[in-house]
Structures are given as structure tokens and as C-alpha cells.
KOLZA-874204 format. One line per 4 residues: number of its first residue (from 1); their letters; for each residue x, y, z of N, C-alpha, C. Coordinates in pm, whole numbers, plus 50000, padded with zeros to 5 digits. Layout:
BEGIN
NUM) A) X/Y/Z/X/Y/Z/X/Y/Z | ...
//
This chain:
BEGIN
1) XXXX) 23636/01605/58342/23589/01487/58448/23634/01352/58420 | 23674/01306/58516/23721/01146/58461/23629/01042/58469 | 23664/00932/58413/23561/00831/58369/23520/00772/58516 | 23590/00790/58595/23578/00725/58736/23441/00770/58807
5) XXXX) 23445/00924/58782/23372/01013/58839/23196/01014/58809 | 23125/01004/58889/22981/00970/58865/22929/01134/58802 | 22830/01099/58707/22789/01267/58672/22625/01256/58726 | 22600/01360/58743/22434/01352/58794/22355/01377/58662
9) XXXX) 22238/01357/58693/22142/01368/58601/22133/01472/58518 | 22146/01584/58620/22159/01745/58569/22246/01767/58476 | 22386/01711/58507/22505/01721/58406/22435/01647/58295 | 22398/01539/58298/22373/01449/58178/22280/01551/58081
13) XXXX) 22179/01608/58164/22077/01655/58075/22127/01783/58006 | 22210/01872/58100/22282/01988/58052/22363/01941/57918 | 22442/01824/57922/22536/01801/57801/22425/01765/57706 | 22280/01708/57717/22205/01687/57605/22143/01774/57521
17) XXXX) 22153/01880/57629/22040/02021/57598/22160/02102/57472 | 22311/02080/57564/22399/02155/57462/22380/02099/57326 | 22402/01980/57323/22433/01874/57197/22293/01896/57117 | 22215/01900/57180/22068/01929/57093/22073/02086/57004
21) XXXX) 22149/02167/57112/22118/02299/57047/22238/02316/56952 | 22331/02249/56971/22458/02237/56844/22394/02197/56742 | 22336/02078/56730/22274/01978/56618/22195/02087/56564 | 22096/02157/56629/21958/02247/56592/22030/02383/56503
25) XXXX) 22169/02445/56523/22207/02541/56466/22260/02476/56319 | 22339/02351/56343/22432/02293/56233/22309/02273/56128 | 22201/02205/56188/22076/02169/56076/22032/02321/56018 | 21969/02383/56097/21971/02520/56010/22048/02613/55923
29) XXXX) 22180/02599/55972/22293/02627/55861/22296/02572/55734 | 22285/02451/55732/22294/02346/55643/22138/02375/55542 | 22021/02414/55601/21885/02423/55537/21936/02572/55470 | 21973/02647/55566/21980/02807/55472/22088/02800/55375
33) XXXX) 22215/02673/55364/22280/02679/55246/22240/02619/55120 | 22142/02497/55170/22093/02452/55036/21970/02481/54997 | 21934/02613/55058/21818/02690/54974/21827/02733/54859 | 21754/02730/54758/21791/02723/54594/21820/02884/54584
37) XXXX) 21763/02974/54654/21799/03124/54644/21943/03127/54676 | 22004/03070/54773/22122/03073/54821/22245/03024/54722 | 22180/02905/54675/22288/02820/54595/22286/02903/54452 | 22171/02952/54433/22174/03021/54280/22245/03176/54305
41) XXXX) 22249/03208/54450/22335/03372/54452/22494/03309/54489 | 22510/03193/54493/22676/03146/54509/22685/03115/54377 | 22602/03058/54270/22656/03048/54149/22682/03185/54089 | 22600/03305/54111/22640/03407/54039/22738/03447/54087
45) XXXX) 22766/03447/54156/22894/03535/54262/23023/03434/54196 | 23010/03327/54182/23097/03234/54146/23142/03264/53958 | 23064/03302/53902/23050/03312/53745/23090/03486/53744 | 23045/03553/53826/23098/03716/53819/23267/03663/53870
49) XXXX) 23291/03603/53971/23464/03595/53957/23529/03570/53868 | 23465/03513/53787/23520/03460/53640/23547/03514/53552 | 23463/03634/53578/23471/03748/53466/23547/03885/53507 | 23513/03917/53631/23570/04033/53706/23655/03970/53796
53) XXXX) 23769/04087/53805/23857/04028/53911/23835/04110/54064 | 23936/04105/54158/23879/04173/54255/23842/04311/54314 | 23872/04376/54198/23893/04513/54167/23774/04541/54090 | 23719/04454/54032/23608/04477/53972/23606/04537/53802
57) XXXX) 23742/04506/53784/23772/04526/53628/23760/04384/53559 | 23718/04385/53434/23706/04282/53368/23839/04179/53340 | 23814/04057/53328/23944/03977/53297/23913/03949/53174 | 23993/04052/53081/24007/04086/52924/24041/03935/52872
61) XXXX) 24188/03879/52945/24250/03754/52878/24134/03649/52902 | 24065/03628/53010/23989/03485/53017/23846/03517/52919 | 23802/03627/52883/23709/03660/52786/23755/03661/52697 | 23881/03684/52606/23936/03656/52474/23957/03517/52448
65) XXXX) 24008/03430/52542/24001/03279/52548/23877/03216/52549 | 23770/03280/52606/23670/03226/52606/23583/03236/52440 | 23590/03361/52408/23540/03410/52280/23633/03326/52199 | 23760/03317/52166/23814/03245/52096/23799/03115/52063
69) XXXX) 23740/03023/52202/23693/02914/52205/23551/02910/52139 | 23457/03007/52154/23347/02988/52102/23348/02983/51956 | 23436/03101/51922/23443/03098/51771/23509/02971/51683 | 23588/02903/51763/23631/02785/51702/23548/02708/51718
73) XXXX) 23445/02668/51820/23376/02557/51814/23240/02600/51687 | 23214/02711/51694/23117/02775/51557/23165/02702/51430 | 23302/02784/51428/23376/02743/51305/23400/02584/51235 | 23415/02507/51342/23397/02357/51346/23283/02309/51293
77) XXXX) 23203/02359/51341/23034/02299/51335/22996/02353/51192 | 23032/02484/51142/23011/02550/51013/23054/02482/50928 | 23196/02417/50926/23227/02327/50827/23187/02186/50825 | 23188/02159/50944/23100/02015/50936/22968/02019/50866
81) XXXX) 22897/02091/50895/22752/02157/50835/22782/02166/50672 | 22897/02236/50603/22918/02243/50471/22957/02116/50407 | 23039/02052/50487/23080/01897/50443/22989/01803/50410 | 22893/01780/50505/22804/01712/50491/22664/01743/50402
85) XXX) 22682/01883/50358/22529/01944/50276/22619/01928/50132 | 22732/01898/50129/22776/01876/49984/22753/01711/49932 | 22701/01595/50025/22708/01476/50005/22583/01458/49919
//
């Protein structure tokens, strides 16, 4: 429709109704996405994807790296504790 062509009240009302429906749908989707249960579910799925690959197998290399990092941190903390305990 060109800018020079006048729109009827019915056309304007139909456009407003369509826009309102799209907005309501978008708001409903945002509310659903922001619901705490859904946020938690996405976080669990993301954590699982870090531990398991697409076929459901454990990502052993990643787990070994995480385990090594944990052992390293614990070792450093124990060394610090031992050094502080000597003073």
C-alpha cells in the first residue's frame, strides 16, 4: 500500500489487532523462557553437554582436565596451610 493511499479505520484496527497478537505472543514466550524452572532446565542441559557428548558418552578428556585442576587447587591449598601452620 503506498503512502498516498488512505487507509480505512477497519484496516488500521486490523493492523493494531495483529500487532497486539504478535506482542502478546512475544511476551508469553519471554515469560516462558524466564520462568525459573525453564532456566534451571537449560542450565542442567548445558552442564550435561559439558560432561557428555552427543552420543551420550562421557567426555573423559574434559573430566580428566577438571579432575587435574581440582587436585592442583587442593594441593596448593594444602601447601599454603602447611606453610602457614609452621609460623
